[in-house]
N, C-alpha and C positions, 0 to 999 in steps of 0.2 A: 854643946847642949842640943843643937838641932839634929845631930847624928842619932840621938836617941829616938827621934820622931821621924826619921828619914822615910821609912816605909809608909807611914800615914800621910806625910806631906806629899810623897810621890803619888799615892792613890788619889788624893784630893786634887792635885794638879792635873792628873790624867782625866779625871771626871770633868773638871772645868774646861779642859781643851775639847773633850768630846761634846760637851754641851754647846760650846761656842761654834764648833764645826756644824753640829746639827742645826743650830739657829740660822747660820748662814745658808745652809743647804735648803732648809724649809722656806726661808724668805726669798730664795732665788738669787742670793748675793754671792759673787765670787770671793775667793780668798787669795791672798798673796803669800807665796812661799819662796824661800831662798834655795835655789837649785843650780849647781854648776857655776857658782860665783855670780849669779844674777837673779833678779826677781822674776818669778814666773806667776802669772795669774791663772788660777784653776777655776774653771766654770763650775757652778753649783752642782750640775749633774755628774761631775767627775770628782767631787770631794770624797775622799776615801774614808767614809764613815757610814755604817748601816743605820738607817732610820727605823727604829722599832715600830713606829706607826705604819710606815709603808710596808714593812715586813708582815705585820698582822693583816693588813688589807690584802696583800698578795697571797697569804695563806688562806684567807677566806675565799678569795677568787678561785684558787686551786681546788679547794674543797667543794665549792659549788659546781665547778666544771667537771669534776670527776664522776 
């Protein structure tokens, strides 16, 4: 039964993960990931997710400076 909704479930889960990563990054909190059979702590500035709020501010700054 879940197979029928697999695409929708995957889309919602990806959105939830992105939201959690952004929340950690914005709050300045690190995340823990499993890499090479061990736990690795990723500092907030290295969390691999683009913050749309920061991107908009950067675009405004670029436009102003041009």
